[in-house]
C-alpha positions in Angstrom: 56.8 109.5 118.5 56.2 111.2 115.2 59.0 112.8 113.2 57.5 116.3 113.7 57.5 115.8 117.4 61.2 114.7 117.4 61.9 117.7 115.2 60.2 120.0 117.7 62.5 118.6 120.4 65.5 119.0 118.1 64.7 122.7 117.8 65.2 123.1 121.5 68.7 121.6 121.2 71.8 123.5 120.2 73.3 120.8 117.9 73.1 117.2 116.9 75.7 114.5 117.6 76.4 110.8 116.8 79.7 110.6 118.8 79.8 110.9 122.6 83.5 111.9 122.3 82.4 115.1 120.6 79.1 115.7 122.3 78.0 119.3 123.1 75.9 120.6 125.9 72.2 120.6 125.1 72.6 118.5 122.0 70.5 115.8 120.5 72.3 112.4 120.4 71.4 109.8 117.8 72.6 106.3 118.9 73.5 104.9 115.5 74.9 101.4 115.3 78.3 100.8 113.8 80.0 97.7 112.4 81.7 97.0 115.7 79.6 98.8 118.3 76.0 99.5 119.4 75.7 103.2 120.2 72.6 102.5 122.3 75.0 101.5 125.0 76.2 105.1 125.2 72.8 106.6 126.0 73.6 107.2 129.6 77.0 108.6 128.8 75.5 111.0 126.3 73.1 112.3 128.9 75.8 112.6 131.5 77.9 114.7 129.0 75.0 117.1 128.5 72.8 115.8 125.8 69.3 117.1 126.1 67.7 114.1 124.3 69.0 110.8 123.2 67.4 108.9 120.3 67.7 105.1 120.7 66.3 102.0 118.9 66.8 99.4 121.7 64.3 99.5 124.5 66.8 97.9 126.9 68.6 101.3 127.1 65.6 103.4 127.8 66.3 105.6 130.8 63.6 108.3 131.1 61.6 110.8 129.1 64.9 112.2 127.7 65.5 108.9 125.8 63.3 108.7 122.7 62.7 105.1 121.5 62.3 104.7 117.7 62.4 101.7 115.4 65.7 102.7 113.6 67.9 105.6 114.7 69.6 106.0 111.3 66.4 106.2 109.4 65.0 108.6 112.1 68.1 110.8 111.6 67.5 110.9 107.9 63.8 111.6 108.3 64.3 114.4 110.8 66.9 115.9 108.5 64.5 115.8 105.5 61.7 117.4 107.7 64.1 120.1 108.8 65.1 120.9 105.3 61.5 121.3 104.3 60.8 123.3 107.5 63.6 125.8 106.7 62.7 126.0 103.0 66.0 127.6 102.1 67.7 127.2 98.7 70.1 124.3 98.7 73.0 123.7 96.2 74.2 120.1 96.0 77.4 118.9 94.4 79.0 115.6 93.7 81.6 114.2 91.3 84.6 111.9 91.1 87.3 114.5 91.9 87.3 118.0 93.4 84.1 117.9 95.4 85.4 119.3 98.6 87.6 122.0 97.0 84.8 123.1 94.8 82.4 123.2 97.8 84.8 125.3 99.8 85.3 127.7 96.9 81.6 128.1 96.4 81.2 128.7 100.1 83.8 131.5 100.3 82.3 133.2 97.2 78.6 133.0 98.3 79.4 134.0 101.9 80.5 137.4 100.5 76.8 138.3 100.4 74.8 135.5 102.1 74.8 133.7 105.4 75.9 130.3 104.1 76.4 126.9 105.7 78.2 124.1 104.0 79.2 120.5 104.6 82.0 120.3 107.1 85.0 118.2 105.9 83.7 115.2 104.0 80.5 114.5 105.8 78.9 113.6 102.5 77.3 110.2 102.9 74.0 108.8 104.2 74.9 110.0 107.7 76.9 113.1 106.8 74.3 114.7 104.6 71.6 114.5 107.3 74.0 116.0 109.8 74.8 118.8 107.4 71.1 119.6 106.9 70.6 119.6 110.6 73.4 122.1 111.0 71.4 124.7 109.0 69.4 127.2 111.0 66.7 129.8 110.4 69.7 132.2 109.8 71.1 130.2 106.9 70.3 131.8 103.6 72.0 129.3 101.3 72.9 125.7 102.1 75.7 123.9 100.3 75.6 120.1 100.5 78.4 117.8 99.3 77.3 114.4 98.3 79.6 111.4 98.0 78.8 108.0 96.6 80.4 104.6 95.9 77.5 102.7 94.4 74.3 103.1 92.4 71.2 104.9 93.8 73.2 106.6 96.6 73.0 110.1 95.0 69.4 109.6 94.2 68.8 108.7 97.9 70.7 111.7 99.2 68.9 114.0 96.8 65.5 112.8 98.1 66.7 113.8 101.6 68.3 117.1 100.7 65.8 118.2 98.0 68.4 120.5 96.2 67.3 123.5 94.1 70.6 123.6 92.3 73.3 121.0 91.5 76.8 120.7 90.1 78.8 117.6 89.2 82.5 118.3 89.1 83.4 115.4 86.7 83.1 111.7 86.0 86.3 109.9 86.7 87.7 106.5 87.7 86.7 106.6 91.4 85.1 103.9 93.4 85.1 101.6 90.4 84.6 98.6 92.5 81.3 99.8 93.9 79.9 101.4 90.8 81.0 98.5 88.5 83.2 100.5 86.1 83.3 104.0 84.6 79.9 103.7 83.0 78.5 102.9 86.4 80.2 106.0 87.8 78.5 108.1 85.1 75.1 106.6 85.7 75.4 106.9 89.5 76.6 110.5 89.6 74.0 111.5 86.9 71.2 110.6 89.4 71.6 114.2 90.5 70.8 115.4 87.0 67.8 113.2 86.9 66.5 114.4 90.2 66.9 118.1 89.3 65.3 117.6 85.8 62.3 115.8 87.3 61.8 118.7 89.8 62.5 121.5 87.3 65.6 122.7 89.2 68.8 124.1 87.8 72.2 122.5 87.1 75.5 124.3 86.7 77.4 122.7 83.7 80.9 122.8 82.4 80.3 122.7 78.6 83.9 121.7 78.0 83.0 118.3 79.6 81.3 116.3 76.9 79.6 114.0 79.4 78.2 116.9 81.4 77.0 118.6 78.2 75.2 115.5 76.9 73.7 114.4 80.2 72.1 117.8 80.9 70.6 118.6 77.4 67.1 118.3 79.0 68.0 120.2 82.2 67.5 123.8 83.1 71.2 124.9 83.1 73.6 127.7 83.8 76.9 127.0 82.0 80.6 127.9 81.8 83.2 127.2 79.3 86.7 128.0 78.1 85.9 127.4 74.5 82.1 127.8 73.9 81.1 131.5 73.5 77.5 130.6 74.1 78.2 129.7 77.7 76.7 131.8 80.5 80.2 132.5 81.7 83.2 132.4 79.3 86.6 131.8 80.9 89.1 133.7 78.7 92.4 132.4 80.0 93.6 129.5 82.2 97.2 128.9 83.4 99.0 127.1 86.2 102.7 127.3 87.1 102.2 126.0 89.7 99.2 128.0 91.0 96.0 128.3 88.9 95.1 131.7 87.4 92.1 132.4 85.3 90.6 135.4 83.6 87.0 136.2 82.7 85.6 139.5 81.4 88.9 141.2 82.1 89.0 140.0 85.7 92.2 138.2 86.6 92.1 135.7 89.5 95.2 134.2 91.0 94.4 131.3 93.3 96.4 129.3 95.9 95.4 126.1 94.2 97.9 124.0 92.4 97.3 122.2 89.0 95.3 122.9 85.9 92.8 120.3 87.2 91.7 122.9 89.8 90.7 125.4 87.1 87.2 124.0 86.6 86.7 124.1 90.4 87.4 127.8 90.3 85.3 128.3 87.1 82.3 126.7 88.8 82.6 129.0 91.8 82.8 132.0 89.5 79.7 130.9 87.6 77.7 130.1 90.7 78.8 133.4 92.3 77.6 135.4 89.3 74.3 133.5 89.2 73.7 134.6 92.9 74.6 138.2 92.1 78.0 138.3 93.8 80.1 141.0 92.2 83.1 140.1 90.1 85.3 142.0 92.6 83.9 140.0 95.5 84.3 136.8 93.6 88.0 137.6 92.9 88.6 138.5 96.5 87.0 135.3 97.8 88.9 132.9 95.5 92.2 134.7 96.0 91.7 134.5 99.8 91.0 130.7 99.8 94.0 128.6 101.0 93.6 124.8 100.8 94.3 122.6 103.8 94.0 119.0 105.0 96.5 117.6 102.6 94.6 118.9 99.5 96.9 120.3 96.8 99.0 122.3 99.3 102.3 123.9 98.4 104.6 123.6 101.3 108.3 124.4 101.9 110.4 122.2 104.2 114.1 122.8 104.5 115.2 123.4 100.9 112.4 121.5 99.3 109.1 122.6 97.7 106.4 120.1 98.2 103.0 119.7 96.4 101.1 117.7 99.1 98.0 116.1 97.6 97.7 113.1 100.0 94.0 113.4 100.9 92.8 111.0 98.3 93.6 109.5 94.9 91.9 107.6 92.0 93.2 107.0 88.5 91.7 110.2 87.1 93.0 112.5 89.8 96.4 110.7 89.9 96.8 111.1 86.1 96.0 114.8 86.0 98.2 115.5 89.0 101.2 113.7 87.4 100.7 115.5 84.0 100.5 118.8 85.8 103.7 118.0 87.8 105.5 117.1 84.6 104.7 120.4 82.9 105.9 122.5 85.8 108.9 124.6 85.0 111.0 123.1 87.8 114.2 121.2 88.0 115.1 118.2 90.3 111.6 116.7 90.6 110.7 113.8 92.9 107.3 112.1 92.9 106.0 109.9 95.8 102.9 108.0 94.7 100.8 105.7 96.8 98.3 103.0 95.9 94.8 103.9 94.8 92.0 102.1 96.6 88.5 100.8 95.8 89.3 99.9 92.2 88.2 96.3 92.3 89.2 94.1 89.3 90.6 97.2 87.5 93.2 97.9 90.2 96.3 96.3 88.7 95.5 97.7 85.2 95.0 101.2 86.5 98.2 101.1 88.5 100.0 99.8 85.5 98.7 102.8 83.5 100.0 105.2 86.1 103.5 103.6 86.0 103.5 103.9 82.2 103.0 107.6 82.5 106.4 107.9 84.2 108.1 105.1 82.4 110.1 107.4 80.2 110.4 110.4 82.5 114.0 109.8 83.5 114.4 113.4 84.9 111.9 112.5 87.6 112.8 110.3 90.5 109.6 108.4 91.3 108.8 106.4 94.4 105.8 104.0 94.1 104.5 102.9 97.4 102.0 100.0 97.9 101.4 96.4 96.9 99.5 97.2 93.7 102.1 99.5 92.3 104.8 97.0 93.4 103.0 94.3 91.3 103.6 96.5 88.3 107.3 97.0 89.0 109.6 97.7 86.0 113.4 98.0 85.9 114.3 101.6 85.5 116.9 103.3 87.7 114.7 106.3 88.2 111.6 104.3 89.2 111.6 102.8 92.7 109.0 100.4 94.0 108.1 99.5 97.6 105.5 97.1 99.0 105.0 99.1 102.2 105.4 102.6 103.5 108.0 101.4 106.1 110.2 99.9 103.3 109.9 103.1 101.4 110.7 105.2 104.5 113.9 103.3 105.2 115.2 103.8 101.6 113.9 107.4 101.3 115.6 108.5 104.5 118.9 107.3 103.2 118.6 109.7 100.2 119.7 113.3 100.4 116.5 115.1 99.4 117.6 118.7 99.0 116.6 121.5 96.7 113.9 119.3 95.1 110.3 119.8 94.0 108.2 117.0 95.2 104.7 115.7 94.4 103.1 113.5 97.2 99.9 111.8 96.2 98.0 108.7 97.2 94.8 107.3 98.7 93.8 108.4 102.2 94.6 105.0 103.6 98.3 105.3 102.5 98.7 108.4 104.7 101.6 109.6 102.5 101.7 112.9 104.4 104.1 110.9 106.7 106.7 111.5 103.9 107.1 115.0 105.3 108.6 113.6 108.4 111.4 112.0 106.3 112.5 115.3 104.8 
């Protein structure tokens, strides 16, 4: 069956699914193989739960005309998504970067939704499966699509751009994330910049932070809309930036006070302001949108539990985001600080070196009680009474529960696999 024919069937469905546990009535189910399962085996279950059509790539699981046999279900999902994007023809803004992708995406979405019917990537569905699912969530009512793109190796952003065909793009930053897959920081820059290359080749626009030297240099041949805190030639000049602990900015006399913690979130806000202005959102509406946005899902949240204030940033971590989070925490005008920091994953051969660097940031901060959790931090253990090292979370939990953590300001940050939000249960 041709992609157009499958797309025609898709248009008669209400949604698309790849997980029978979350299947919806009248949806189209794509049986995509995983590392430990063959989703073709769930074809009958998907139909029983209400799927209108099931896309399979194993003829042994053909049932009737509601099962569509293709050569590869994953590739078919991607091709149908690409066809759907072209079918709708709506403007699409894509964004990637080492840190801040999801927060920036959500800020852009709340700003643009002040005037347009927008749809954006849900959660972190930003890979070779998530981007197609995002595109297929767009409908004829969608006026602007916002697509987050993640990558951990070369050519992935290029591949995703060829599916999504973005009209606009933004790269939040180039940091030390997924070093193992990219082959170092230079590999990160090259891989993320594939978005710039795509947009340049197709005469599309990029949004650029001129205060980021790499962004500025990499986009000198692109059509660009810019923002800056220092360059008066920028399209949008940000006059003031502050954070104690919440980020506040000012542009053209408009003061914006966010619910985001840490100066590292300022550029996420600045990008949303710039993109909002480009799409003719009024300054008042931009201010209202940003001030109404409250982060969730363990992303830079300020919580209060018992007598403690907690900065919970346990969704993810890499050396770049960890360093800026620590520096921001150190400059806060607070007493009785406690940091709980978990291992950073996917760093390859650089892992021990990068963990050592993070320990060094706190080596002389005797006013901060810091708890390092994980085997890589433990291998960089040093003897300071205010620095505590634990190989596992369980070992940390046993020691931490014995402490009286009262009237403290805490920073909790680590990679997703560390699940450091469990620390909240110990307070």
